[in-house]
Structures are given as structure tokens and as C-alpha cells.
ZAFISE-83700 format. One record per residue: residue in one letter; x, y, z of N, C-alpha, C, O in turn. Coordinates in steps of 0.2 Angstrom, whole numbers, plus 5000, padded with zeros to 4 digits. Layout:
REM residues N
AXYZXYZXYZXYZ/...
This chain:
REM residues 341
M500149115410500149165406500949175404501349165408/P501149195399501949215398501949285401501549315402/A502749295403502849355407503449375405503849335402/P503549445405504349465405504749425408504649375412/G505549425405505949385409506249435415505949495416/P506749405420506849465425507049525424506849575428/R507249545418507549615417506949645412506949705411/N506549605409506249625403506649675398506449725396/A507249625396507649655391507949595387507949535390/I508149605381508449545377509049515381509149465380/T509349545385509849515390509549455394509949415396/D508949445395508449385398508849325394508949265396/V508949345387509149275383509849265385510249305384/P510049195388510649195391511249185386511249155381/G511849235388512349235384512349305380512949315378/L511749345380511849405377512049455383511949445389/T512349515380512449575383512449635378512749645373/V512249675382512249745377512549805380512549805386/G512949845376513449895377513049965374512749955369/H513150015377513050085373513550125375513850125380/A513750175369514250215370513850295367513650295362/T513950335370513450405368513950465368514350475372/D513950495362514350555361513850625363513450645358/E513750655368513350695369513450765366512950805365/R514050775363514150835360513950825353513750875350/A513950775350513750755342512950725343512650705338/R512650715348512050685350511950625346511350615343/T512350575346512350515342512550465348512550485353/G512650415345512850345348512950285345512750285339/V513050235348513250155346512850125351512850145357/T512450065350512350005354512449945351512349935345/V512749905354513149845353512749775356512749775362/L512549735352512349665356512849615355513049595349/L513149595360513649545360513449475361513149455366/C513449425356513349365356513849325360514249285356/G513949325367514349275370514449205369514249175364/P514749175374515449215378515949235375516149215369/V516349275379517149285377517449235374517349175377/G517849245368518149185365517749125360517849075358/N517049165360516549125356516849125348516949175345/A517049065346517349055338516849055334516849095329/T516249025335515749005329515149065330514849065325/G515149095333514549145333513849105335513749045337/W513349155335512549135335512349125328512549175323/A511949085327511549075321511149145320510949175325/G511149165314510849245313510349235306510449195302/G509949285306509549305300509449375300509649405305/V509149405294508949475293508449485289508449445284/D508049535290507649545285507549635285507549675290/V507649645278507549725277507049735273506949705268/R506549795276505949805273505949885271505649895266/G506249935274506149995272506550015266506949975263/G506350075263506650085257507250115257507550125252/G507550145262508250175261508550145267508650185272/P508850075268509250045272509950075272510250095267/G510250065278510950075278511350015282511350015289/T511649975278511849905283512549875281512849905276/R512849835285513349815284513349725285513149705291/E513649685280513749615282512949585283512849535286/T512449615280511949575279511949515275511449475277/E512349495271512349455267512549385270512349335269/V513049405275513349355279512849305281512949255282/L512249335283511649295286511149275282510649245284/A511249285275510849255271510949175270511449155270/P510249135271510149085272510649035267510848985269/E510749065261510949015255511849035255512149025250/N512049065260512749085260513149025265512848985268/L513649035266514148985270514048985278514048935281/V514049055280514249045287513549055291513349015294/G513249115290512549125292512549135300512049125303/R513049165303513149175310513449235312513749265307/A513349265318513549325319513949325327513749295332/H514349355327514649365335514449425338514449435344/A514249475335513949535337513449565332513449555326/I512949615335512549655329512649725333512549735339/V512749785328512849845329512249885327512049875321/L511949925331511549965329511750045330511850055336/A511850095325512150145326511850205323511450195318/G511950285326511750335322512250345318512750305316/G512250405315512750435310512650415303513150435299/S512050385301512050365294512550325291512650275295/A512750335285513350285282513950305287514350255288/F514050355290514750355295514650315301515150295303/G513950295303513950245308514050175308513950135312/L514250165301514350085299515050075302515250025305/G515550135302516150125306516250095312516750065314/A515650105315515650065323515850005322516249985326/A515549965318515649895317516449875317516649825319/D516849925314517549915313517949915320518349875322/G517649955325517849955332517649895336518049875341/V517049875334516849825339517149755335517349715339/A517249745329517649695326518449685329518749625330/A518649745330519349745333519449715339519749665341/A518949755343518949735350518749655351519149625354/L518249635348518049565349518749515347518949475351/S519049535340519549495338520149485344520349435346/Q520249545347520749545353520549495358520949465361/Q519749485358519649445364519649365362519449325366/G519749345355519749285353519149265350519049205348/M518649315349518049305347518049315339518249365336/G517849255335517849255328518149195325518449145328/L517949195319518349135315519049145314519249205312/T519449085315520149085313520249035308520248975308/L520449075302520349035296521048995293521148955288/W521549025298522249005297522548995303522349035307/P522948945304523348955311523849015311524149035306/G523849055318524149115319523849165316524249215317/T523349185313523049235310522449255315522149215318/P522349325315521849355318521149315318521049275313/A520849315323520149295324519749345320519849405321/V519249325316518849365312518149375314517749335311/P517849425319517149425320516849445315517049495312/L516149415314515649435310515149475313514649455317/V515149545311514849585315514249635310514449695308/P513649605308513349645305512949705308512849695314/A512849765305512649825307512149855303512149845297/A511649895306511249955303511350015307511550015313/V511150065303511250125305510550165303510250155299/L510450215308509850265308510250335306510750345308/Y509750375303509950445303509850495308509250495310/D510350525310510350575315510650635313510750675318/L510850645307511350705307511050765307511450815307/A510450775307510050835307509750855314509350905314/N509850835319509850835326510050895330509850895336/G510450935328510750995330511450975333511851025335/G511550925334512350895337512750935333512650965328/D513450935335514050945331514350885328514650835331/K514150895321514350845317515050875314515150855308/D515450915315515950935313516650895313517150925315/W516550835311517150795314517650775307518150735308/G517450815302518050825297518250745295517750705293/L518950725295519050655293519050595299519450545298/H518650615304518750575309518150575313518050605318/P517650535309516950525313517050495319517650465320/P516650485325516850475331516550385331516650355336/Y516250355326515950285327516350235329516250195333/R517050235325517450175327517550175334517450125337/D517750235337517850245344517350225349517450215355/L516750235346516050235351515950145349515750115354/G516150125344516050045344516550015349516249965353/L517150035351517550015355517150025362517049975366/R517050085364516750095370516150065371516050075377/A515750035367515150015368515249945369514749915373/V515849905367516049835369516249835376516249785379/E516549895378516949895385516249895390516249875396/A515849925387515149935393514649895392514149915395/A514649845388514249785387514149755395514549745399/G513549735397513249705402512649675402512449675396/S512249655407511649635408511049685408510549665405/D511249735412510749785411510749835405511249865403/V510049845403510049895396509849965399509349975402/D510150015397509850075399509350085392509450045388/Q508950135393508450125388508250205388508250245392/G507950225382507850305380508350335375508550305371/A508550395377509050445373509650415375510050455378/V509850355373510550335374510850295369510450265366/G511450285367511750245361511550265356511550325354/A511250215351511050225345510450275344510350305339/G510050275351509450315350509550385352509050415352/R510150415354510250475357510050525352509850575354/G510050515347509850575342509250555339509050585334/A508950505341508250475337507750515338507750555343/M507250515333506650555333506150495331506350465326/A505450485334504950435332504450495329504150535333/G504350505323503950545320504150615322504650635320/L503850655326503950715328504150715336504250775339/I504150665339504350675346505150625347505350585342/P505450635352506150595353505950525353505450505356/G506450485350506450415350506950395354507150425359/G507250325353507750305358507850235357507650205352/V508050215363508250135362507750095367507750115373/G507450045365507050015370507149935369507349905364/T506949895375507049825375506449785378506149825382/A506349735377505749705381506049615380506449595376/S505649575385505749505383505149475385504649515388/I504949395384504549355386504649285387504849255382/D504549255393504849205395504149155392503549155394/L504349105388503849055385503748995389503348955388/G504248985394504148935398504748875395504948875390/D504848825400505248775398506048805396506348775391/G506248845399506848875397506848925390507448935388/L506248935387506348965381506149045381505549055382/M506649095380506649155381506749185375507149175371/V506249235374506349285367506449355369506249385374/G506849395365506949455368506949505361506949475355/A507049575362507049615357507449685360507349705366/L507849715355508149775356508049815350508149785345/V507949885351507749925346508049985346508250015352/A508250025341508450095340507850135337507950135331/A507450165339506750185336506850255333506950305337/N506750275327506850335322506450335317506650345311/P505850305318505450295312505050365309504950415313/L504950355302504550425300503850425303503650475305/G503550375304502850365306502850375314503350375318/S502250385317502050385323501950325327501750275325/V502250325334502050265339501350285342501150245347/F501050345341500450355345499850355340499850365334/M499350335343498650335340498550415340498950455342/P497850425336497650495335497550525342497350585341/D497550505348497350545353498050575356498050605362/G498650565353499250585355499550555360500150575361/R499250515364499550475370499550415371499950385374/T499050375366498950305368499550255363499450255357/Y499950235364500350195359499950145355499450115357/W500250135349499850095344499950015347499649975346/A500550005352500749945353500349925360500349875363/W499949985362499549965368499249885371499249865376/P498949865365498649795366499249745369499149695372/F499949755367500349705369500749735376501249695378/E500549775379500949795385500849755390500349725391/I501349745394501249705401501449745407501849785407/N501149735411501249765418501449845417501949865420/G501049885413501049945414501749975411501950035412/E502149925406502949955406502950005402503550035402/F502550025398502550105394502050145396501750175391/G501850145402501350205405500550175406500150205409/D500450115404499750085405499150135402498750155406/R499250165396498850205394498350165389498650125385/R497750185388497250145385496750195381496650245384/P496550185375496050225372495450235376495150185379/S495250305377494650315382494050305377493550315380/G494050285372493450285368493550255360494050225359/P493050255357493150225349493650285347493650335349/V494050265343494650295339494550285331494450235327/D494650345329494450345321495150345319495550385320/V495450285314496050275312496050275305496450245302/S495550305302495450305295495950345290496150325285/D496150395293496750435291497350395291497550365296/P497650385285498250335284498850375286499450355285/V498850435287499450485288499350515296499050565296/P499550475302499550495308499750575308500250585304/E499550625313499750695313500450695316500850735315/L500650645320501250635324501850605320502450605322/S501650595314502150565309502450625305502150675305/R503050605303503350665298503050675292503050735290/L502750625289502150635284501650675286501450725282/G501250665291500750705294500950775295500550825293/A501650795296501850865296501850905290501950965290/R501750865284501750885278502450905276502550955272/R502950875279503550905277503750855270503450805269/S504350865268504550825263505050775264505650795265/P504850705265505350675268505950655264505950675258/T506450625266507050615263507250535264507250505269/P507350505257507450425259508050415263508450455263/G507950365268508550345273508650395278509050395282/A508250445279508250495284507850475291507950505296/N507550415289507150385296507250315296507450285291/T507150285301507350215302507050185309507050215314/T506950115308506950075315507350025314507249985309/I507950015319508349955317508349915323508349945329/A508349845322508149805329508549735329508749715324/V508549715334508849635335508249595339507949625344/V508149545337507649495341508049435342508549425338/A507949405347508349355349507949295353507549305358/A508149225352508049165357508349125358508749105355/S508249095365508749055367508648975366508548925369/V508648975358508548895356508948885351509148935347/D509148825349509548805343509148815336508848765334/L509248865333508848885327509448875321510048875322/T509148865315509548865309509548945305509148985307/T509948965302510049035298509249035294508849085294/A509048985291508348995288507849005294507349055292/E507848985299507348985304507549055308507049095310/C508049085308508249145311507949205306507549245308/T508149195299507749235295506949245295506749305294/R506649185296506049185298505749215304505149245304/M506149215309505949245315506049325313505649365316/A506549345310506649425309506149445305505949505306/M505849405299505249435295504749435299504449485300/M504449385303503949385308503949445313503449485315/A504549455314504649515319504449585316504249635320/Q504549585311504449665307503649665308503549725308/D503249625309502549635309502349665316501849705318/G502949655321502949695327503049765326502649805330/L503549795322503649845320503049885318502849935320/A502749845312502149885310501549885315501149935315/R501449845319500949865324501249915329500749945332/A501749935330501949995334501950065331501750115334/V502150065324502250115321501850125315501750075311/R501450185313501050195308501250265305501250315308/P501350265298501550205294502250175295502650205298/A502350115293503050075293503250055287502850035283/H503850055286504150025279504050065274503950045268/T504150135275503950185270504650175265505150145266/P504550215259505050225255505650265259506250265258/F505450295264505850355268506350305274506850335276/D506150255275506350215281506950175279507050155274/G507350145284507750085282507650025287508149995290/D507050015288506849975293507149905292507049875287/T507549885297508049815298507949785304508049815309/V507749725303507749675310508349625309508349595303/F508749605314509149545314508849505318508449525322/A508949445318508849385323509449345324509849335320/V509449325331510049285333509749215337509249225340/A510049165337509749125343510249065344510549045339/Q510349045350510648985352510348965358510048995363/G510548895359510248875365510148795364510448765360/A509648765368509548695368509048685362508748735359/A509048625361508648595353507948615355507748615361/L507548625350506748625350506548555352506748505351/S506048565357505748515359505348465353505148485348/S505448415355505148355350504448345352504148315347/D504148365357503548345359503148425359502648425363/K503248465357503048525357502648545350502448605349/G502548495345502248505339502948505333503548495335/S502648515327503248515321503748565324503548605328/R504348565320504848615321504648685319504748735322/W504348685313504148745310503548775314503648835316/A503048745316502648765322502848805328502648855330/Q503448775330503848805335504148855333504048905336/V504448865327504748925325504248985324504349045325/A503648965322503149015321502949045327502849105328/R502848995333502849035340503349075342503149125345/I504049055340504449105342504549165339504649215342/G504349165332504249225328503649265330503549325329/S503249245333502649275335502849315342502749375342/A503049285345503349315353503849355350503749415353/A504349355346504749415344504349475342504449535343/A503949465337503449525336503149555340503149615340/D502949525345502549555352503149605354503149665355/C503649555356504249585360504449665356504549715359/L504549645350504849715346504349775347504549835348/A503549755345503149805346503249845354503249905354/R503349795359503349825366503949875366503849935369/A504449835363505149875364505149945361505549985364/I504849955356504750015353504350065357504550125359/A503850045359503450085364503850115370503850175372/R504350045373504750085378505350125376505550155380/A505550125370505950165369505750235369506150275371/V505150245366504850325367504750335373504950395375/Y504450295377504250305383504750325388504750375391/H505350295387505950305392506350365389506750395393/A506250385383506550445380506150495381506350555379/G505550495384505150555386505450605391505350665391/D505750575395505950625401506750645399507050685402/G506950615394507750625392508150585396508750595395/Q508050545402508550515405508450435404508050395406/P509050415401508950335402508950305409509250325414/R508650245408508650205415508750135412508650105407/A509050095418509150025418508449995419508050025423/Q508349935416507749895418507949835419507649785421/
């Protein structure tokens, strides 16, 4: 049976590292996924799928299959709403100094491709009185410096100020080893309008996908009535007046295989189903749900079925990983202490 990789993290996909930078005073932060190695000129194949009604993104069109490049050197997830998009400036500057990026003319700086997505955490009580100098560019620089193979989860980085419905959200990650060197992983900053819990308030919607008790090993104690389309622990269930873009789940899925931009886009699209399995409701007009996908590695095997059949298998695994990562994000935010896994 497939099992998680050794870290149960997106960094089980060889070549990927993750860094967080957290501003405790502002209760916000940045998480960056680096598509290594250092000096990488071409980047990883990438795709993106946006389904929320209030997204905040940068450079998503770079990953459109019909466009020229379709690759990424890093993916940025950030708090701060539109201000958080500035984190990608810091990441791009840091990577350019490392020689990561496209050099379009001799003697000119390397130009990294750094797609980004942001979540809204401006109303979480932190000090946002930053005037003309939002902290996100500096947080992006710090996140690059902090990047490594171990991934802290919970209230850290882009998930520091996140809320999942009416409870703390956060950053989560998960992986699955499909065998023959094929690893799939997910990284998420969970801040959804919807709830991650079933009506009992303790069982995660994602419980059927849990592996080895990774988010508490909780199961429904009996039949569960899910006929109410608005869970009580969602912000809709609280009968509040949601604001477009004030909620969001932003994520990256990855695979250790050589995919095209179109195939990465399909992987991102399929992974959105994992989001919908873990959060109810999902993809609302008030969320900015965005999933990126990156891939690099060996060629798809010619004896494992058709190429698109293999892409479908990878996309299905990515969806399961994302559902698990969302539950893990909330689970690890529960005690307020991020932990390396």
C-alpha cells in the first residue's frame, strides 16, 4: 500500500525546499517553496487552477499552457491580502542573486519566475500599522534564507494569522510514495470560509484519507447528518456577512516526474477536489482558492499505462495529499506551536 514519504511533507519530492518567515507582531507571514537546485536556470514545469471567487495572485498567467514558459523557480504563499504579493519581490531578488532564473541577454540579471497567492489575515488583531512599508518583501527574503527540508506546520509562515472557519488555520503538508521513485506532495496555507470539521465538531472531513493517525485519528462515532449545506463551524454558519477575498485556501502540489505545463495544470485541477473533500463549503464567492502544481523528475514509465492515465493517477494522489495537508494544518495549529514533521 502507498505510504507517506520519510518526512510526510512536500519536501519528500526531491529538489524541493520550504521556508517560513513569521512576523509575530503583525500575526502574519510568508511561506516559500523553492524549486531547486541553486542556480536552476530553467525552473520546474508548473500549472495553476483558481476556483475561489476572490483570489489574490501574481504571475499565474506564466503557468498557462498556451503561454511561452510554463515554469516556476519558486511558489510563494503569503498572508497580507494584496500587500502580501510583495513577498514575491523579495523571493525574486534573493533567487536572482543565487543565479536562479532566466537570463535573456548576456550580462543581465537572472529573472526568476515566482508565482504567488495570498490569503486575507488583516483582521486578526495583529499590528498592521506599517504605513508605506509592509513587511512582506523582507519576509520573502527571510523565507528564502530559512528554506530547508523540514517543514514546520500550524500557526507559522503564511498560516500565522489564518482561520479555518471559526477556528485557527495554518500551514500543513503531506506526501505519498507511489513507488518506483514517484513521490507526490502537498503544501497548504488553510484560511477557508468553510469548516474542516464534520457536524460533531471534532472529526475532520478529510478523515477517510488519514494515514497513521497524522491528524488525531478521529472517526465518526455513528451516523452523521450532513444534510445542512452550511456547517456550524464555517463563517457562513455563524451567520456573519462574509466579505469577498477575506478567506482562502492556497496550496502547491508537486510530483517527482517529468510533466508538461498542461499536465501540471491538470494535476492542479484534480488537487482542487482534495480541497473540496477537506473543507465544506469550498470554492465559495468569498474564498480565493488557488492551487499551484510543479513537477520535475524522471520520464513517465512506458509500461504503466497511457501517459494521461498516469497523469490521472498522479492527480488523484495530489488531491488526497492536499486533503490530508489541510487537516494537518488545522491539527497542528490547535496548540499554537508549529512542529517539524
